[in-house]
C-alpha positions as CSV (number, residue, x, y, z in Angstrom):
1,M,104.4,182.7,36.9
2,D,101.5,180.4,36.4
3,K,99.7,179.0,39.4
4,K,97.5,175.9,39.5
5,E,94.2,176.2,41.3
6,S,92.4,173.2,42.8
7,Y,90.0,172.3,45.6
8,L,90.5,169.8,48.4
9,S,87.9,168.1,50.5
10,V,89.2,168.6,54.0
11,D,87.3,168.2,57.3
12,N,84.0,167.9,55.4
13,Q,84.6,171.2,53.6
14,L,85.9,172.4,50.3
15,L,89.2,174.2,50.5
16,R,90.7,176.2,47.6
17,T,94.5,175.9,46.9
18,W,97.0,177.6,44.6
19,V,100.3,175.8,43.7
20,Y,103.3,177.7,42.4
21,G,105.8,175.4,40.7
22,E,105.9,171.7,40.5
23,I,105.3,169.5,43.5
24,D,108.1,167.0,44.3
25,T,107.2,165.1,47.4
26,E,110.9,164.4,48.1
27,T,112.0,168.0,48.2
28,T,111.2,171.0,50.5
29,C,108.0,172.9,49.9
30,I,106.7,176.1,51.4
31,V,103.1,176.2,52.6
32,L,101.5,179.6,53.2
33,L,98.7,180.3,55.8
34,H,96.9,183.6,55.6
35,G,95.5,185.7,58.4
36,G,92.1,186.0,60.1
37,L,90.4,188.3,57.6
38,D,92.4,187.3,54.5
39,S,92.2,185.0,51.5
40,L,94.3,183.7,48.7
41,D,93.9,186.9,46.8
42,T,95.1,189.1,49.6
43,W,98.5,187.6,49.4
44,K,98.8,189.6,46.1
45,D,102.0,188.5,44.4
46,F,103.9,187.5,47.5
47,P,103.6,183.7,46.8
48,E,105.1,184.3,43.3
49,K,107.9,186.4,44.6
50,L,108.6,183.9,47.3
51,T,108.7,181.0,44.7
52,L,111.1,182.9,42.4
53,Q,113.5,184.0,45.1
54,T,113.6,180.7,47.1
55,Q,113.4,178.4,44.1
56,L,111.0,176.3,46.1
57,T,107.5,175.2,45.3
58,V,104.9,177.3,47.2
59,I,101.4,176.0,48.1
60,A,98.9,178.5,49.5
61,Y,95.5,177.4,50.7
62,E,92.4,179.3,51.7
63,R,91.2,178.6,55.2
64,F,87.5,177.7,55.8
65,G,85.2,180.7,55.8
66,H,87.5,182.7,53.6
67,G,87.2,183.6,49.9
68,K,85.9,180.7,47.9
69,S,86.6,178.0,50.4
70,G,83.8,176.4,52.4
71,Q,81.7,179.0,54.4
72,L,81.4,179.1,58.2
73,T,78.0,178.1,59.5
74,K,78.6,179.2,63.1
75,H,80.9,181.4,65.1
76,R,84.4,180.2,65.7
77,E,85.1,178.7,69.1
78,S,88.2,179.8,71.1
79,G,90.1,176.7,70.0
80,Y,89.7,177.2,66.3
81,R,93.4,177.7,65.7
82,H,94.3,174.5,67.5
83,H,91.7,172.7,65.3
84,E,93.2,174.1,62.1
85,A,96.8,173.3,63.2
86,E,96.0,169.7,64.4
87,I,93.3,168.6,62.0
88,V,93.0,170.8,58.9
89,L,96.7,171.6,58.0
90,P,97.9,168.0,58.4
91,E,95.2,166.9,56.0
92,V,96.3,169.5,53.5
93,I,99.9,168.4,53.8
94,N,98.9,164.7,53.4
95,A,96.7,165.5,50.4
96,F,99.7,166.8,48.5
97,G,102.0,164.1,49.8
98,L,104.5,166.5,51.3
99,K,107.4,165.2,53.4
100,R,109.5,168.4,54.0
101,V,107.5,171.6,54.7
102,I,108.5,175.1,55.6
103,L,105.4,176.9,57.0
104,V,105.1,180.6,56.3
105,G,102.1,182.1,58.1
106,H,100.7,185.5,58.7
107,S,98.8,186.6,61.8
108,D,96.3,183.8,62.7
109,G,98.1,181.7,60.0
110,A,101.4,182.3,61.8
111,A,99.9,181.1,65.1
112,I,98.5,178.0,63.4
113,S,101.9,177.4,61.8
114,L,103.7,177.4,65.1
115,M,101.2,175.0,66.7
116,A,101.4,172.7,63.7
117,A,105.2,172.6,64.0
118,A,104.7,171.0,67.5
119,S,102.3,168.3,66.3
120,L,104.2,167.5,63.0
121,P,107.8,167.5,64.0
122,E,108.9,165.0,61.3
123,T,107.2,167.0,58.4
124,V,107.5,170.7,59.4
125,I,111.2,171.5,59.2
126,A,111.0,175.3,59.8
127,V,108.5,178.1,60.5
128,C,108.5,181.7,59.5
129,A,105.8,183.4,61.7
130,I,104.8,186.8,60.5
131,A,103.0,189.0,63.1
132,P,101.5,186.1,65.1
133,P,99.0,187.2,67.8
134,L,99.5,184.7,70.6
135,V,98.3,186.6,73.7
136,P,94.6,187.7,74.1
137,E,95.7,190.9,75.8
138,K,94.3,194.5,75.8
139,T,96.2,195.8,72.8
140,V,95.1,193.0,70.5
141,R,91.5,193.2,71.7
142,N,91.4,197.0,71.4
143,G,92.6,196.5,67.8
144,I,89.7,194.1,67.2
145,V,87.2,196.5,68.8
146,E,88.5,199.2,66.4
147,A,88.1,196.8,63.5
148,I,84.5,196.3,64.5
149,R,83.9,200.0,64.4
150,E,85.5,200.3,61.0
151,Y,83.5,197.3,59.8
152,E,80.2,198.7,61.0
153,N,80.7,202.4,60.3
154,G,83.5,202.6,57.8
155,D,84.7,201.0,54.6
156,L,86.1,197.7,56.0
157,A,83.0,195.6,55.2
158,N,83.0,196.7,51.5
159,K,86.8,196.0,51.3
160,L,86.4,192.5,52.7
161,K,83.3,191.7,50.5
162,V,85.5,192.0,47.5
163,F,87.3,188.8,48.6
164,H,84.7,187.0,50.7
165,G,81.4,187.9,49.1
166,E,78.3,186.7,51.0
167,A,80.5,185.0,53.6
168,T,81.9,188.3,54.8
169,D,79.7,188.8,57.9
170,A,80.1,185.3,59.1
171,L,83.9,185.5,58.6
172,F,84.3,188.9,60.3
173,Y,82.1,188.3,63.3
174,G,83.3,184.7,63.7
175,W,86.9,186.1,64.1
176,A,86.0,189.1,66.2
177,K,83.6,187.5,68.6
178,A,86.0,184.6,69.2
179,W,88.8,186.9,70.2
180,L,86.6,189.0,72.4
181,S,84.8,186.1,74.2
182,E,85.4,185.1,77.8
183,Q,86.4,181.7,76.5
184,F,89.4,183.3,74.9
185,D,90.7,184.8,78.1
186,D,92.6,181.7,79.0
187,W,93.6,180.7,75.5
188,S,97.3,179.6,75.4
189,C,99.7,177.8,73.1
190,A,102.5,177.7,75.5
191,K,102.7,173.9,75.6
192,E,102.8,173.7,71.8
193,L,105.6,176.3,71.7
194,Q,107.7,174.3,74.2
195,R,107.5,171.2,71.9
196,I,108.8,173.0,68.7
197,S,112.2,171.6,67.7
198,C,112.6,173.1,64.2
199,P,114.2,176.5,63.4
200,V,111.8,179.4,63.7
201,A,112.0,182.9,62.3
202,L,109.8,185.7,63.7
203,V,108.9,188.8,61.8
204,F,107.1,191.7,63.6
205,G,106.2,195.2,62.6
206,Q,106.8,197.5,65.5
207,A,103.8,199.7,64.4
208,D,101.4,196.8,64.5
209,D,97.9,198.0,65.5
210,Y,97.5,194.6,67.4
211,G,100.8,195.0,69.2
212,Y,103.7,192.6,69.2
213,Q,105.7,192.7,72.4
214,P,103.5,190.3,74.5
215,S,103.5,187.7,71.7
216,L,107.3,188.1,71.2
217,D,107.9,187.7,74.9
218,K,105.8,184.6,75.0
219,L,107.8,183.1,72.1
220,L,111.1,183.9,73.6
221,R,110.0,182.5,76.9
222,H,108.7,179.2,75.6
223,L,110.6,178.2,72.5
224,K,113.4,175.9,73.4
225,R,115.5,176.9,70.4
226,K,116.4,180.5,70.1
227,P,114.4,182.0,67.1
228,E,115.7,184.4,64.5
229,V,113.9,187.7,65.2
230,L,113.2,190.5,62.7
231,L,111.7,193.7,64.1
232,L,110.7,196.3,61.5
233,Q,110.5,199.9,62.5
234,G,107.5,201.8,61.1
235,V,105.8,198.6,59.8
236,G,102.4,197.5,60.8
237,H,100.5,194.2,60.7
238,M,101.5,193.4,57.1
239,P,105.3,193.0,56.9
240,H,104.9,190.7,53.9
241,H,103.4,193.6,51.9
242,H,105.1,196.6,53.5
243,A,108.5,195.1,54.1
244,R,108.4,192.4,51.5
245,K,112.2,192.3,50.7
246,E,113.1,191.9,54.4
247,T,110.3,189.3,55.0
248,I,111.4,187.1,52.0
249,Q,115.0,187.5,53.1
250,A,114.0,186.1,56.5
251,V,112.6,183.0,54.7
252,L,115.8,182.6,52.7
253,E,117.9,182.7,55.8
254,L,115.6,180.3,57.5
255,N,115.9,177.9,54.6
256,K,119.7,177.8,55.2
257,L,119.2,176.4,58.6
258,V,117.3,173.2,57.5
């Protein structure tokens, strides 16, 4: 399937986008948000498979500091996900003229998707959150410390440079230092979760190195509407790659609820 690449000027930065299918502003569209160390390319063929199986147009965009989008010039602050949910994503949606959006996010992108659903209730009609880290607790931070070790002493830096080039160091340490900072100790999206009114599907791998139970508990405690929950045994932080069939099926079932 062909995809159309373009760049948007959003929040004084260039942002790369891929569009699968034709945009019709009157029909439902899926918007994909990738994780904290990812890019458009790390989705692999997930957007194409999602388009074919849902028969919906899919738009994926590359967050600032990632891939070929605008580069970070300073470390991220603890509220970077709120900023992306409340400022950046609405501008992306407006740029494409979208009126009915299903957000499908992974990791950081899943957290951003959930918060955006709270601030865009008339536009975001459903959210599929894949492995969203919502609680800055010990398991998540231990996973990040281990990622730093792998980045500095293993192959992770070289793997990431394939996708992010010269922006890799700024991206990696911007992500890691934000999560490990004292400012992140009290980070919360509880108020945003309580304001979500649309259907939500949650996909977690039970072997996720960053853990999942505290985030799942928080979601179940604060979401007013009971979410659909898919727990995948033996699957880690990348269900959309390692349990693709089940993840896409979760999106298909979600679409039936809107």
